[in-house]
BAFI-3210 file (N, C-alpha, C; in Angstrom, 3 decimals, decimal comma, padded with zeros to 6 digits):
// residues 245
n [1|2|3|4|5|6|7|8|9|10|11|12|13|14|15|16|17|18|19|20|21|22|23|24|25|26|27|28|29|30|31|32|33|34|35|36|37|38|39|40|41|42|43|44|45|46|47|48|49|50|51|52|53|54|55|56|57|58|59|60|61|62|63|64|65|66|67|68|69|70|71|72|73|74|75|76|77|78|79|80|81|82|83|84|85|86|87|88|89|90|91|92|93|94|95|96|97|98|99|100|101|102|103|104|105|106|107|108|109|110|111|112|113|114|115|116|117|118|119|120|121|122|123|124|125|126|127|128|129|130|131|132|133|134|135|136|137|138|139|140|141|142|143|144|145|146|147|148|149|150|151|152|153|154|155|156|157|158|159|160|161|162|163|164|165|166|167|168|169|170|171|172|173|174|175|176|177|178|179|180|181|182|183|184|185|186|187|188|189|190|191|192|193|194|195|196|197|198|199|200|201|202|203|204|205|206|207|208|209|210|211|212|213|214|215|216|217|218|219|220|221|222|223|224|225|226|227|228|229|230|231|232|233|234|235|236|237|238|239|240|241|242|243|244|245]
n.u [112,049|114,475|118,107|118,199|116,199|117,083|118,545|118,801|120,503|123,240|124,049|124,651|123,637|123,360|121,081|122,370|123,904|121,786|120,589|122,099|122,666|121,995|122,172|121,264|119,002|117,860|117,515|115,450|113,026|112,388|112,001|110,199|108,039|108,069|106,992|104,411|103,188|103,559|101,132|098,935|098,758|098,591|096,440|094,398|094,853|093,823|091,020|090,035|089,899|087,680|085,876|082,621|081,940|080,539|081,303|084,173|085,448|084,855|086,804|089,168|089,729|089,409|091,739|093,139|092,901|093,243|096,584|097,221|096,811|098,874|100,556|100,715|100,692|103,150|104,720|104,125|105,261|107,760|108,082|107,750|110,630|111,981|111,862|109,675|107,347|106,396|107,070|104,479|105,314|104,701|104,015|103,208|101,893|103,749|103,118|100,485|100,921|102,184|099,932|098,171|099,257|099,206|097,013|095,195|096,908|097,127|098,260|098,207|100,768|103,061|103,292|104,845|104,730|106,064|105,594|106,307|105,293|106,265|106,044|106,913|108,481|106,889|105,570|102,429|100,733|102,583|104,264|103,030|102,108|104,588|106,272|103,786|104,325|106,810|106,092|104,564|106,269|107,845|106,386|105,032|107,295|107,895|109,172|108,776|107,354|107,081|106,316|107,530|106,782|108,304|108,417|110,262|111,139|114,355|115,840|116,200|115,733|113,650|113,025|111,354|111,118|111,137|110,956|111,291|111,385|112,767|114,901|118,333|119,751|122,359|125,188|125,574|122,892|121,381|122,467|120,943|118,790|117,851|118,088|116,183|113,117|114,718|114,622|114,863|116,633|113,981|112,668|109,919|109,620|110,881|110,155|109,632|108,882|110,897|113,233|111,209|110,776|113,610|113,663|112,209|112,956|115,717|114,903|113,809|115,787|116,595|117,384|117,517|118,316|119,289|119,733|120,631|119,012|119,209|118,263|118,034|116,926|115,626|116,240|114,597|115,430|113,977|115,118|114,419|114,238|112,942|110,156|109,188|106,705|103,169|100,792|099,222|095,865|095,489|095,579|097,699|096,204|093,420|091,084|092,463|092,845|093,497|095,112|095,422|095,815]
n.v [109,915|112,852|113,075|115,588|116,866|115,581|116,868|120,540|121,931|124,371|124,743|125,985|129,350|131,742|134,356|136,889|138,007|139,346|140,967|143,002|144,697|147,543|149,148|148,131|147,208|150,087|150,656|148,313|149,283|151,880|151,104|149,479|151,032|153,023|151,617|151,275|153,353|154,363|152,579|153,303|156,334|155,997|155,159|156,242|158,542|157,427|156,414|159,557|160,071|158,140|159,514|159,076|156,410|154,488|151,664|151,216|153,542|152,274|149,687|151,375|152,540|150,516|149,618|151,295|151,698|148,845|148,809|150,899|149,527|147,917|149,421|150,033|147,678|147,473|149,021|148,687|146,119|147,058|149,060|147,307|145,886|148,248|148,664|150,413|149,001|147,146|144,014|141,364|138,993|135,928|132,377|130,273|127,452|125,233|123,448|124,360|126,675|126,064|124,466|126,266|128,119|126,343|125,742|126,436|126,508|125,321|122,518|120,655|120,813|118,744|117,228|116,914|116,870|117,378|114,741|115,663|118,717|121,365|124,290|127,215|131,181|133,910|136,157|136,310|137,224|138,104|136,189|134,012|135,645|136,117|134,050|132,282|133,466|132,856|130,211|130,114|131,302|129,555|127,657|128,591|128,533|127,458|125,243|123,424|120,736|119,287|120,363|120,117|120,268|120,273|119,690|119,376|118,827|119,236|118,590|121,263|122,984|123,580|123,471|124,259|123,319|124,186|122,645|122,236|120,621|122,017|123,635|123,453|126,324|128,450|129,594|132,560|132,736|131,974|133,923|135,769|135,520|136,749|139,091|142,207|142,127|140,637|138,836|135,501|133,306|131,737|131,637|133,502|136,349|137,527|139,120|140,659|139,180|136,741|138,017|139,560|137,249|136,199|138,304|138,044|135,380|136,368|137,999|136,404|135,161|133,235|131,467|131,766|129,416|128,824|126,513|124,329|121,437|117,826|115,384|118,167|120,801|123,441|124,319|125,521|126,535|127,105|127,474|127,619|128,539|125,916|127,176|127,737|128,336|127,551|126,807|130,113|131,374|132,216|131,074|129,628|127,689|128,521|129,716|132,859|136,636|138,293|140,387|140,219|142,145]
n.w [078,257|077,935|078,423|078,823|080,654|082,943|084,631|085,268|082,912|082,534|079,353|076,507|075,016|077,104|078,749|079,334|077,187|074,947|076,702|077,397|075,433|074,414|072,519|070,080|070,994|071,981|068,769|067,899|069,148|067,773|065,523|065,624|066,706|064,385|062,412|063,616|063,866|061,365|060,372|061,309|060,531|057,950|057,740|058,912|057,213|055,240|055,982|056,206|053,913|052,865|054,429|053,781|053,282|054,815|055,557|054,865|055,998|059,215|058,109|058,058|060,484|062,571|061,610|062,697|065,066|066,068|065,393|067,244|070,125|070,105|069,839|072,649|074,060|073,376|074,650|077,318|077,558|077,839|079,810|081,651|081,360|081,815|084,589|085,294|085,859|088,223|089,393|090,391|092,141|093,081|094,325|092,476|089,690|088,194|086,182|085,893|084,541|082,118|081,087|080,932|078,858|076,953|076,057|073,852|071,497|068,077|066,612|069,504|071,769|072,688|075,837|078,752|081,614|085,109|087,553|090,300|091,969|090,620|092,264|091,768|091,969|090,579|088,554|087,538|085,269|084,255|083,173|082,057|079,518|078,436|078,375|076,666|074,023|073,519|073,497|070,787|068,850|068,697|067,404|065,036|063,377|060,131|059,538|061,354|062,673|065,376|068,142|072,113|075,785|078,113|081,950|084,840|088,522|089,882|092,633|094,198|092,042|089,339|086,524|082,646|080,148|076,300|073,244|069,566|066,431|064,796|061,841|063,581|065,111|064,735|066,615|066,458|065,575|067,874|069,816|068,674|069,547|071,763|071,311|070,993|068,857|066,883|063,479|062,604|060,676|058,629|060,982|062,826|063,778|067,173|068,754|072,222|073,436|074,236|075,554|077,742|079,249|080,062|081,685|083,750|084,587|085,683|087,807|089,252|090,513|088,740|085,454|081,767|079,497|075,673|073,125|070,698|069,626|069,683|066,918|065,390|065,782|068,393|071,595|074,503|077,592|080,644|084,064|087,478|090,673|093,022|095,249|098,235|099,347|098,321|095,809|095,048|094,790|092,292|090,234|087,122|085,728|085,268|083,482|082,151|081,996|078,837|079,274|081,781|084,802]
ca.u [112,570|115,515|118,670|118,723|115,228|117,287|119,172|119,152|122,113|123,860|124,737|123,939|123,855|122,707|120,040|122,620|124,262|120,965|120,087|123,038|122,793|121,448|121,831|120,278|117,074|116,516|117,273|114,544|112,116|112,541|111,848|108,876|107,092|107,731|105,919|102,907|102,931|103,156|100,026|097,884|099,020|098,211|095,335|093,915|094,562|092,878|089,638|089,870|089,445|086,472|084,383|081,498|081,567|080,811|082,125|085,308|085,943|085,377|087,526|090,477|089,554|089,583|093,163|094,144|092,712|094,703|097,896|096,932|097,011|099,768|101,839|100,041|100,756|104,459|105,034|103,844|106,651|109,226|107,944|108,334|111,864|113,095|111,598|108,781|106,202|106,769|106,406|104,233|105,775|103,565|103,896|102,630|102,371|104,561|102,470|099,152|101,021|102,275|099,086|097,161|099,498|099,197|095,654|094,600|097,253|096,667|097,774|098,412|102,264|103,168|103,076|105,705|105,095|106,861|104,606|106,344|104,586|107,109|105,634|107,794|107,870|106,504|104,360|101,412|100,320|103,939|104,912|101,627|102,216|105,866|105,911|102,887|105,355|108,039|105,945|103,936|107,092|108,232|105,031|104,881|108,168|107,450|109,885|108,663|106,272|106,237|106,850|107,517|106,985|108,250|108,963|111,634|111,967|115,463|116,390|115,820|115,654|112,486|113,007|111,132|112,290|110,498|111,889|110,676|112,323|113,552|116,969|119,538|120,546|123,702|125,584|124,954|121,304|121,143|122,677|120,105|117,085|117,842|118,059|114,358|112,766|115,381|114,317|116,172|116,614|113,075|111,880|109,276|110,498|110,449|109,814|110,192|109,272|112,315|113,853|110,909|110,955|114,862|114,270|111,367|113,974|116,526|114,272|113,231|116,928|116,718|117,796|117,217|118,747|119,144|120,696|120,399|118,097|119,750|119,450|118,013|115,604|115,904|115,753|114,642|114,961|114,083|115,441|114,016|114,716|111,511|108,998|108,452|105,192|102,152|100,268|098,097|094,835|095,000|096,399|097,222|095,512|092,291|091,002|092,869|092,570|095,069|095,791|095,576|094,824]
ca.v [111,077|113,175|113,414|116,717|116,950|115,211|118,105|121,655|122,177|125,349|124,626|127,133|130,606|132,340|135,373|138,151|138,361|140,008|142,054|144,523|145,213|148,589|149,612|147,050|147,509|151,840|150,355|147,973|149,996|152,515|150,905|149,029|152,560|153,579|150,635|151,364|155,213|154,154|152,205|154,373|157,675|155,906|154,463|157,539|159,703|156,437|157,337|160,942|160,060|158,047|159,607|159,079|155,327|153,658|150,190|151,705|153,554|151,646|149,123|151,466|152,961|149,139|148,777|152,364|150,654|147,608|149,482|151,699|148,697|146,833|150,289|150,069|146,481|147,113|150,468|148,052|145,236|148,112|149,355|145,940|146,054|149,276|148,442|151,202|148,779|146,165|142,653|141,192|137,624|135,153|131,270|129,352|125,553|125,518|122,956|124,759|127,573|125,323|123,726|127,083|128,667|125,413|124,974|126,557|125,889|124,419|121,532|121,234|120,644|117,238|117,904|116,196|117,328|116,456|114,545|116,545|119,833|122,464|125,481|128,457|132,371|134,582|137,118|135,043|137,637|138,528|134,852|133,671|136,334|136,091|132,376|132,215|134,231|131,986|129,029|130,622|131,946|127,930|126,723|129,300|128,069|126,964|124,183|123,066|119,865|118,792|120,903|119,035|121,496|119,503|120,382|118,956|119,346|118,112|118,780|122,832|123,378|123,420|123,283|123,918|122,849|123,962|122,340|122,059|119,819|122,738|123,424|123,636|127,979|128,773|130,203|133,649|132,829|131,644|134,816|137,143|135,277|137,112|140,717|141,772|141,986|140,051|138,080|135,002|133,228|130,691|131,517|134,712|138,074|137,013|140,565|141,196|137,462|136,080|139,143|139,477|135,730|136,388|139,473|137,491|134,350|136,968|138,519|135,130|134,332|131,830|131,919|130,680|128,993|128,405|125,545|123,556|120,490|116,965|116,070|118,793|121,898|124,669|124,063|126,849|126,432|128,205|127,176|128,741|127,651|125,914|128,151|126,915|128,613|126,407|127,979|131,081|131,087|133,096|129,598|129,382|126,625|128,807|130,948|133,919|137,660|138,026|141,569|140,853|143,353]
ca.w [079,131|077,282|079,192|079,028|081,177|084,132|085,134|084,559|082,445|082,022|078,426|075,510|075,177|078,360|078,170|079,791|076,234|074,621|077,025|077,557|073,876|074,869|071,174|069,822|072,096|071,468|067,981|067,925|069,455|067,287|064,261|065,869|067,155|063,329|061,750|064,198|063,497|060,363|059,831|062,084|059,715|056,744|057,472|059,213|055,970|054,130|056,726|055,914|052,561|052,852|054,993|052,722|052,940|056,255|055,893|054,479|057,542|059,733|057,512|058,506|061,351|063,004|061,844|063,425|066,657|066,185|066,120|068,705|070,856|069,606|070,571|074,169|074,565|073,487|075,958|078,638|078,090|077,815|080,861|082,679|081,447|082,708|085,842|086,061|085,956|089,233|088,872|091,741|091,838|094,076|094,227|091,170|089,491|086,574|085,310|085,439|084,042|080,496|080,324|080,512|078,335|075,342|075,799|072,748|070,466|067,274|067,127|070,947|071,662|073,115|076,902|079,371|083,086|086,158|088,653|091,653|092,171|090,792|092,311|091,543|092,139|089,481|088,222|086,918|084,022|082,946|082,807|080,804|078,248|078,009|077,756|075,166|073,265|073,171|072,948|069,777|068,092|068,319|066,491|064,096|062,282|059,510|059,374|062,836|062,526|066,526|069,677|073,190|076,766|079,616|083,446|086,161|089,842|090,308|094,096|094,615|090,739|088,918|084,771|081,765|078,272|075,453|072,233|068,381|065,903|062,691|062,078|064,778|064,909|064,673|067,788|066,157|065,678|069,467|070,370|068,143|070,084|072,860|071,085|071,216|067,529|065,580|063,276|062,175|058,866|058,738|062,308|062,657|064,798|068,367|069,867|073,615|074,850|075,281|076,845|079,048|080,491|080,642|083,142|084,872|085,067|086,605|089,114|090,554|091,091|087,577|084,353|080,677|078,060|074,365|072,564|069,187|070,491|068,772|065,758|065,290|066,162|068,909|072,613|075,335|078,859|081,919|085,160|088,299|092,296|093,758|095,989|099,810|099,189|097,843|094,746|095,229|094,505|090,967|089,957|085,802|085,368|085,308|082,553|082,489|080,853|078,182|079,930|083,273|085,332]
c.u [113,934|116,544|118,873|118,109|116,025|117,796|118,648|120,406|122,190|124,187|123,998|124,161|122,729|122,324|121,034|123,111|123,328|120,712|120,734|123,195|121,817|121,084|120,919|118,689|116,188|116,346|115,997|113,445|112,053|111,797|110,112|107,814|107,049|106,584|104,201|102,554|102,925|101,919|098,782|097,674|098,612|097,080|094,055|093,961|093,516|091,028|089,164|088,924|088,286|085,789|082,594|081,290|081,996|081,514|083,709|085,865|085,966|086,573|088,956|090,685|089,954|091,404|093,865|093,799|093,962|095,765|098,227|097,269|097,763|100,837|101,435|100,737|103,067|105,102|104,835|104,925|107,710|109,492|108,353|109,745|112,460|112,302|110,260|107,312|106,434|106,079|106,021|104,267|104,821|104,014|102,861|103,052|102,709|103,728|101,154|099,590|101,547|100,608|097,831|097,210|099,677|098,023|095,124|095,182|096,999|097,279|098,533|099,540|102,110|103,700|103,501|105,753|105,504|105,458|104,857|105,509|105,797|106,523|107,193|107,526|108,079|105,706|103,524|101,049|101,567|104,021|104,129|102,222|103,337|106,033|105,104|103,156|106,017|107,406|105,316|105,070|107,630|107,453|104,858|106,100|107,975|107,947|109,714|107,193|105,796|107,034|106,506|107,635|107,116|108,529|109,304|111,591|113,060|116,136|115,758|115,278|114,063|113,459|111,737|111,273|111,200|111,103|110,982|111,758|112,998|114,838|117,460|119,549|121,774|124,136|125,087|123,355|120,810|121,322|121,438|118,870|116,985|117,491|116,906|114,269|113,330|114,142|114,800|115,500|115,071|112,596|111,196|110,149|109,733|109,942|110,523|109,795|109,801|112,460|112,468|110,797|112,360|114,591|112,919|112,270|114,973|116,222|113,987|114,869|117,434|117,385|117,052|118,240|118,804|120,014|120,181|119,768|118,854|118,636|119,329|117,010|116,371|115,403|115,615|114,339|114,777|114,337|115,185|114,303|112,913|111,124|109,089|107,095|104,510|101,526|099,052|096,899|094,356|096,150|096,254|096,693|093,845|091,869|091,979|092,738|093,672|095,902|096,016|094,738|095,239]
c.v [111,409|113,551|114,668|117,338|116,603|116,083|119,293|122,408|123,366|125,692|125,690|128,454|131,191|133,742|136,480|138,917|139,582|141,312|143,097|144,851|146,094|149,537|149,061|147,050|148,947|151,576|149,825|148,430|151,199|152,364|149,995|150,226|152,752|152,684|150,709|152,700|155,074|153,498|152,337|155,999|157,050|155,267|155,341|158,772|158,513|156,507|158,220|160,748|159,121|158,152|159,093|157,342|154,748|153,035|150,444|152,220|152,814|150,441|149,804|151,976|151,817|149,052|150,180|152,052|150,032|148,243|150,357|150,392|147,802|147,621|149,929|149,061|146,527|147,951|149,702|146,718|146,043|148,975|148,684|146,026|146,447|149,814|149,807|150,484|147,249|145,064|141,998|139,284|136,693|133,355|130,622|127,965|125,856|124,580|123,548|126,012|127,559|125,185|124,999|127,965|128,214|125,262|125,721|126,827|124,621|123,668|121,604|120,369|119,113|117,594|116,743|117,000|116,869|115,782|115,178|118,066|120,798|123,597|126,604|129,988|133,171|135,346|136,600|135,812|137,552|137,156|134,275|134,371|136,423|134,650|131,688|132,740|133,729|130,839|129,197|130,920|130,758|127,379|127,649|129,078|127,247|125,312|122,854|121,602|119,087|119,859|119,866|120,406|120,311|120,562|119,474|119,369|118,253|119,312|120,057|123,314|123,038|123,899|122,943|123,735|123,316|123,657|122,219|120,981|120,348|122,792|124,087|125,274|127,243|129,650|131,832|133,770|132,580|132,708|135,940|136,657|136,121|138,737|140,943|142,460|141,681|139,023|136,667|133,820|131,297|130,459|133,219|135,537|137,305|138,212|140,580|140,066|137,107|136,852|139,260|137,898|135,472|136,858|138,807|136,815|135,258|137,713|137,565|134,193|132,574|132,139|131,328|130,764|128,718|127,345|124,993|121,820|118,828|115,635|117,006|119,773|123,102|124,392|125,199|126,251|127,103|127,753|127,889|128,135|127,295|126,853|127,242|127,177|127,583|127,576|128,846|130,946|131,867|132,331|129,887|128,805|127,066|129,740|132,641|135,282|137,993|138,961|141,348|141,557|144,372]
c.w [078,274|078,866|080,089|080,157|082,969|085,050|084,691|084,255|081,940|080,695|077,047|075,681|076,123|077,995|078,536|078,605|075,272|075,078|077,832|076,548|073,974|073,336|070,411|070,106|071,777|070,045|067,448|068,278|068,962|065,917|064,582|066,068|065,672|062,594|062,460|063,336|062,316|059,648|060,353|061,103|058,606|056,594|058,283|058,155|055,055|054,429|055,994|054,569|051,585|054,110|054,810|052,694|054,069|056,641|055,342|055,566|058,443|059,577|058,841|059,886|062,817|062,944|062,725|065,012|067,053|066,470|067,119|070,023|071,040|070,358|072,118|074,391|074,607|074,333|077,413|078,936|078,601|079,387|081,705|082,750|081,952|083,900|086,585|086,103|087,394|089,002|090,248|091,502|093,491|093,516|093,287|090,803|088,135|085,510|084,895|084,677|082,053|080,379|079,976|079,503|076,771|075,064|074,477|071,600|069,456|066,401|067,971|070,874|072,719|074,740|077,681|081,462|084,196|087,110|090,324|091,111|091,579|091,049|092,214|091,951|090,968|089,018|087,335|085,382|083,089|082,489|081,735|079,908|077,543|077,504|076,647|074,196|072,759|072,675|071,518|068,922|067,549|067,376|065,568|062,930|061,561|059,065|060,276|062,757|063,907|067,180|071,263|074,283|078,223|080,674|084,420|087,206|090,206|091,526|094,047|093,544|090,354|087,180|083,559|080,434|077,581|073,982|071,147|067,723|064,466|063,075|063,188|064,278|065,162|066,104|067,676|066,258|066,902|070,086|070,133|069,241|071,120|072,323|070,367|069,654|066,591|065,100|062,365|061,084|059,449|059,796|061,961|063,801|065,999|069,138|071,062|074,787|075,253|076,020|078,210|079,966|080,755|081,881|083,985|085,809|086,320|087,993|090,129|090,396|089,784|086,559|082,950|079,508|076,664|073,985|071,338|070,036|069,297|068,150|065,528|065,649|067,498|070,513|073,862|076,707|079,752|083,324|086,277|089,772|092,355|095,055|097,120|099,814|098,646|096,713|095,242|094,574|093,072|090,297|087,861|085,378|085,120|084,571|083,178|081,439|080,107|078,946|081,419|083,960|085,784]
res [x|x|x|x|x|x|x|x|x|x|x|x|x|x|x|x|x|x|x|x|x|x|x|x|x|x|x|x|x|x|x|x|x|x|x|x|x|x|x|x|x|x|x|x|x|x|x|x|x|x|x|x|x|x|x|x|x|x|x|x|x|x|x|x|x|x|x|x|x|x|x|x|x|x|x|x|x|x|x|x|x|x|x|x|x|x|x|x|x|x|x|x|x|x|x|x|x|x|x|x|x|x|x|x|x|x|x|x|x|x|x|x|x|x|x|x|x|x|x|x|x|x|x|x|x|x|x|x|x|x|x|x|x|x|x|x|x|x|x|x|x|x|x|x|x|x|x|x|x|x|x|x|x|x|x|x|x|x|x|x|x|x|x|x|x|x|x|x|x|x|x|x|x|x|x|x|x|x|x|x|x|x|x|x|x|x|x|x|x|x|x|x|x|x|x|x|x|x|x|x|x|x|x|x|x|x|x|x|x|x|x|x|x|x|x|x|x|x|x|x|x|x|x|x|x|x|x|x|x|x|x|x|x|x|x|x|x|x|x|x|x|x|x|x|x]
***
């Protein structure tokens, strides 16, 4: 067990820096929406030209549908961050959440789960989606050969640690992690997942930190107060619809 897991440390880059960058956020939204519209318009034009070819028509219309779904998902994330979609927090098992999120990863990450039940207050659907996006972001980094996800309970706090063995990010890169849609050198685009995770944490009186892992790599830690309640019947240890309810 790494020393960093023994207690939730407030070392590294805290999430509010990126979340306050309203101008960068708006610029990122414009860029993402323009990309989606470009795919829709381009494929709609090709579909019109290929109206006599059923196979080509279906291909282009499929691209249009996929882009439209991506746009709807983007707007759903924006609505949550803007406070237009309320978060339905409930007690849930942090261990079950980790198992559910990592169950389909190939190769699976190393899981180091707390023997003490870590029950926290989060919106189960939003937490699953945001955490899955962060884990996927780290797993898809080409330089990463191992990924570890751990949970710990220390007093009244629960910590979820995700760490990889890729290149250690600089301070500027760590700050950029929390700026939506940023692409770091050697890592895929983050999107809104890390920003969403930080937002969920702040609503639950918690926080997210990011820092380098020794001897090299990236570590992201979600720290939350332990809930007095027991996990609800909607435990994330059971299969969940990707889009929730």
